[in-house]
N, C-alpha and C positions, 0 to 999 in steps of 0.2 A: 382495701383496694377492690373496686368493682370490676366485673368481668365483661369482656366483649366476646360473645360466642359467634363464631363465623361458620356459616353453612353455605353449601352450594345448591343452586336451583337446577342443576343438571344441564344437559345440552339441548333438551327439547321440551315436550309438554308434560302435563301432570302425571301421565302414566309412567314416566321415567323417574319421578321424584321418589327417593328412598323414604320408607315409612318413618324412620327415625328423624330425618330432616323435616318431614311434614309435621310431625308432632312438636318439634322445637319451634317451628314457625307459628303453628296454631296456638301454642301456649305462651308465646312471647308477649310481654306487656309493651315493649318498645322495639319495633322492627324497622330496620333501615335497609334499603335496597341501593346497590350501586347504580342500577338503572331499572326502570320499570318496563323497558322495552324487552320483554321476555315472554314466551308463550305461557309459562306457568302463572304469570301475574294475573291475567284475566280470570283464571279459575280461582285464584286466591281471593280476588275481589268478590266473586260470586259467593264465596263462602264466608264473607264478612270480615276478612283479615284486613286490618288497617296498617299503614306503613308510611314512611317518608322516604322519598328517593332523592338521589343526588344529580339527576339529569340536568337541572338548571346550572350546576357548577361547570358542566362541560361548555356551556355557552359563554361563560365568563372569561375563559382563558384561551390563549393561543397554543400553549404547550401542554401535552398530557402530563408532564411531570408536575406542573402547577395544579392540575385537576386532582391528581392522586394525593398530593400533599395537603390540599385543602380538605378533601374528604377525610383523610386521616386525622387532621386537626379537629374537625367537627366531631368525629366519633370519640376521640379521646376526651374532649371537653364534655360531651354528653355522658360518657361513662362515669364521670365524677359524681353524677347525680343518681346513678343506679345501674344495674346490669342491663345489657341490651343485646339484641341479636342483629348481626350484620349479614345479609344474604347477597351472594354474588353469582353471576352466571357460571355454569359448569361446576368444577371442583375448586374449592378455595386455594388449593396449592398448585394449581395449573394456570399459568399466565395471568396471575392476579397481582399487580404491583401494589395495590393498597394493602393487601393481606401481608405482603412481605414487609412493608413499612410498619405495620402493626406488630408483626412478629419481632422486628428489630427492637421496637420499644419494649416488648415483653422481655426480650433477652437482657435489656438494660434495667429491668425491674421497675419500669415506669407505669406499666399497665398489666392487667392479667388477661391473657388471650387463650381461648379454647377453640380448637377447630372441630366442628361437629360433623364434617364429612360432606359428601355430595357425589355426583356422578360426573366424571370428566367427559368432554366431548371427543376425546381421542379414540376411545374404543368404538364409539358409534361412527366416527368419521372413517376409520379403517374399514369397517363393515360396509359403509356407503360406497367406497371406491373400490372395494374388493381387493385390498392389498394386505400384506402380512407385515406387521411391525418388526418381526424377527430379522427381516432383511436389513434393518437399520434405518433410522429416521432422525430428523432434527425437528424440534418444535421451536419456531422463531416468531417474534413479535413483528407484525406488519408495520407498526407505528415507529419502530426503531431498527429496521432491517439494515444490516451492514454487509457489504460485499464480502469482506474477509471472513464472515461467519459461515458462509455457504459452502457446503461440500456436495459437489454435483453427483458423486457416486452414491449418495444417500437420498432417500425420500425426504421431501420437505413438507411440513405442515406449517403454514403461516397463518397465525390467528390475527384477529382484530382488523380484518380487511372489510371495514364496515361502511365505507363510502367511496365515492369516485376519486377523491383526492388521495386517500391512502392507497387505493388500487393503482393509481397512476405512479406513485412513488415506488411501490413494490415492483410494478412492471419495469420501470426504468432501471432499477437495481438488478433485477433478474436478467434483463436483456444485455447487461454487460457481460454475461456469461453464456446464457442460453440462446439458441436460435430464435428469431422473432416468431416463427411458426410452431414453436415447441408446444405440444398439447399439454394443457393443465386442466385441473378440475376445480370448479367453484362449488363448495358444499355449504348449504344453508340449512339450519335446524336439523342436523344429522340425527337420525334415529327416531324422529318424531313423525306424526302423521302429515306434517307440513314439509317434510324433507324434500330438498331440491338439489340435484346433482347436475351440473352443466359442464360439458367438456368444450373447451374453447382454445384457440391458439393464443399464446402468451400476449401477442401484440394487441389483442382485443380485450384484455383484462379490464381496463378502465372504462370500457364501453358497455360492460355487462349491467343489466338491470337487476333491481331487487337486492342490492347489497345491504346488509344490516349487521347489527352486533352479533348475530348468530352465524355469520359467514366466515368460512375459512378457505384458504387456498391449498390445494394439494398439488405438489410438483413431483412427478415420478423421477426416480433415479435415472441418471444417464447411463446407458449400457455400452454404447459404442465409444471407443477411445477418441475417434475423430471429433465427436461432439463436445469433448471436454478438454480440447487443446489449450484453452485459456487458463486452466487451473495448474498451479504449481505442482500438485501431486502427480498429474499426468506426465509432466516433463521429467519429474524425478523417476517415474516408472520407466519412461523411454530410455533415459540414460543408463539406468540399472540394467535394462534388457540388453542394450548395446554392449555393455561390459560383461554381461553374463555368459554362461557356458554356451548358449545357443545364439550368441550375439554376433557382432561384426568382428572379424579377425583383426582389422586395423585398430578399432577402438580398444580391443582387449590387449593389444601390444603396447599401448601408449603408457608413458610414465610422466611424472612431474617434469623431468628434464626434457623429454622429447616434445612436450606440449608448449614449452616456453616460447619458442619462435612463433607459434600460432597465436598465442596470447598477445604478443607484441604486434603482429600483423593485424589482428582483428581490432586492436585498440587504435592503431593508426587509420584503419579504414573507417572506424567510427568518427575519429576526429575529422577526417575528410568529409564525411557526410554532414557533420555539424557545420563545417565551414561552408558547405554548399547550401546549407539551410534546406535540405531535402528531407522532409518529414518521413516519407516512406523508407528512404535509405537509412535514416537514423534508427527507425524501428527495427529494420533488418539487421543492422550492424550491432545494435544493443543486444539483440537476440544472439548474435554470434559471440559477443563478449560473454554473455551469460552462459552460453554453452561451454566456454572454456572454464568458467568458474564451477559449473556443475560437473564437468569431467574431472577436474582436480579433486573436488569433494568426493566423487565416487571412487576415485583411486585411493583416497585416504581411507574411505570406509572399507574397500576391498582388502586393503592391507592391514586393517584393524587399528589404524592410527588415530583417525578422527572421523566424524560424520558431518553431513551437511547441517544437521541441527546444531552442532557445536560451532560451526562457522557462523550461522545465523545468530546464535546466542551471544557469540563474542562481539559481533558488531552492534547488536541491539543493546546489550548492556553498556557498551562503550558510548553509544550515542546518548543514552539516558544519563549515564554518569557524567559525561562531559557537557551536558546541556542543563545544568541545574536551574538556569533562568527560564527554562521551558517546563521541565518535569519536577522542579523543586521550588524552593522559596527565594532563590537568589535574584536580585534585581540588577539589570544592566540598562545602560542608557544608549549605547552605540556598539558598532561592530568592533571597535578597538577593545572595549571592555570584554566582549565575548572572546576575542583572541587571547587576551591576557588570562582570563579564567581558564581557557582551554590549556594553555601552556602550564599554568600552575597545577591543574589537575593531572596533566601528563607527568609532571615531575613527582607529584605525590604518589602516583601509581607505581613509578619506578622505585620509590623508596630512596633513602639516603645512605644505605649501608654498603652498596656495591662499590667496586673499585672504580676510580675515576677513568672515564674514557673520553676520547675526543667527541665534541658535539657534532662533528661531521661524520662520525662513524656510522650512524644509522641512516645515512642517505643511501638509498638503494643502489647496489653495485650495478644492476642491470640497466640503469637509466641511460638514455642517450647522453653523450658528453655535453651537449648544449644545455640540456635540462639540469644535469648534475652541476655544471658551473653556476647556473642560476641558483640552485638550492644551496650550494656551498656559500655563495656570497650572501644570500638571504640570512642564513644562520649566523654567519660571522657578523653581519650588520646588527643583529639583535643584541650583541654584547658590546656594541660600540666600535667594532673594527670596520670602519666605513669612512668614505669621504664625507665631509660636512655638507657638501652640496655637489651638484652635477658638474661644476667646473673642474673639480679635481679628477672626476672620472673621464671628462673629455681630454684633459691634459695627459692622462695616462694613455689614452688611445693614440694621440699624436706621438708620444714618446715611443710607444711600441711600434708604430709604423716606421719611424726613423730607424729603429734597431733592426727591423725586418729588412728594410731597404739596404742597410749596411751589410747584413749577412747574405742577402741575395747577390750583392756585388762580389762578395768573397766566394760565392758558389759552394757553400758548405751545406750539404744536404741535411744533416742532423740539426744544425743551428737554424737553418731556414724553417724546418718543421716546428722547432720549439718557439721561434719568434712569431710564426704565423698563429700558433696556438695562443700566444700571449695577446695578439691582436684580438682574436675572437673572445678571449676571456675579458679583455678590457671593454669590448663592445657590449658584452652581456651586462657589464656593470652599468654602462650608460642606459641600456634598455631598462634595467631595474629602476633607475631613478625616474624614468618616464612611465613607469608602470606598464611596460610592454613585456609580455612573455615571449622570450626570443624564439622558442621552438614554434610557437603559433605564428609569429611574424614570418619566420623563414618558410613555414609550410604554406602561408598565404602567397609568398613570392614564388615558391615552386609551382603552385597551382596557376598563378598568373603566367609564369613562363611556359608552362605546359599548354595553356589555351592559346597564347599568342603564337607559340611555335607551331601549334597545330594549324593555325590560320595560315602561317607561312607555307607549311606543307601542302595545304589545300590549294593555295595559289600556284605552287609549283606543279602539282598534279594536273590542275585544270589547264595549265599551259601546254601540256603534252611533252614537256621537256624534263630533263633530270636536274638535280641540284647542281651538278658540275657545270651545267650550261649557264648558270647565273653567277654574276660577280657578287662579292660581299655587299657592295653598295646597293645592288638590285634587291638582294634578300633583305637588307636592312630597310629598304623602302616598304617592302611587304610588312615588316615588323612595325614600322611607323603607322601604316594603315590600320593595323590591329589596335595600336594605341589610340588612334583617332576614333575608332569605333567603340572605345571604352571596354575593350575585351579584358576582363580581369580574371 
């Protein structure tokens, strides 16, 4: 098995090239460069070093993954004919995907790989920007930067920012978190005689000139809490502080029980915002619901019962487990198959050894009665306890109306209440057949009534009179005006 020896060309010019690496390059019979666009290469050419580069492969593909895979394939194929040296910018083990692919093949016993060393650009870059890595930093790839990987409380070094397109993508990702005028540093050829450090506002990143494969972006850590409000970790810290010894007395006094009513209130306010299709209001109310989740999680942590991480782990694992058609190998054709798989997985999770319990038992006790009726009927229908069509549901409505009318004539308070409940339950059944969520429908009607009655109020106020000065017919005329104006 022939060997691929991998060396690093360093971050800058020939002066930074380690002696051992220089000797390996000079003594190599077959030298391959990932790219010839590097300050060291011109000096090597002057010394008579011959090589083959892979720059042309970059022009063939739209995705970097394809570039790296082809480079790896060429190197492996060539290594079958004899040992060779593969030189990459910087250090072989820092931000070099082709090296990682080769090392994976080495682990599988398919090729023999030796790493001959080199100088990383990281040391030189920290010296260039005058920062200390001990404060914590992240090294990220500009060609595959993801928002969820960024921690604003740490310094960022983003490599491979070598053209305007990559710079634009990096800028747009960072601006999801950082202010548009946040100062960042572009560092090119760190530590060499051609070193260039440029401080610019983030918004101008893709307008910078002179981007190359030796360019990296340095993003200072955010120091002020206000600048990192978009990060989950900041919210977690705020909630912990509010519940801490020097926090807010009201927040410290709260329990799971005392917060229940606020969770319900905030949920309904979110539903109202959704019905209004008010994006700003939805954002605000989602935040209020999230606050309730965070407070409950912090109480759990304060009491030593559970942590927010356990809450997140629970839902994350459940979503992966119950979506094998997304995260596994199961194939589904439609939504109905998804639902069937979901229920099967739920049953499997619960196991088959526990004592039998009513299938209605797990319906949340705290649900509003209208929603609970809908959930009871839906669960019963799953096992066939349902009308064959909507005609049966309608017949039940008329039956219950007659029974209610009869009890109303008898003036029995308890019986009237029961029969009225039966009417509502029967109407929920009809709603289910028409795929109408009754709680949502009633909420829409409540909103409509609120707006139309507000119109009536405004007409009364503008008249200078009181409500008592109007007959019901006159007030109803105002109501009909609101209907004609399509006030919903």
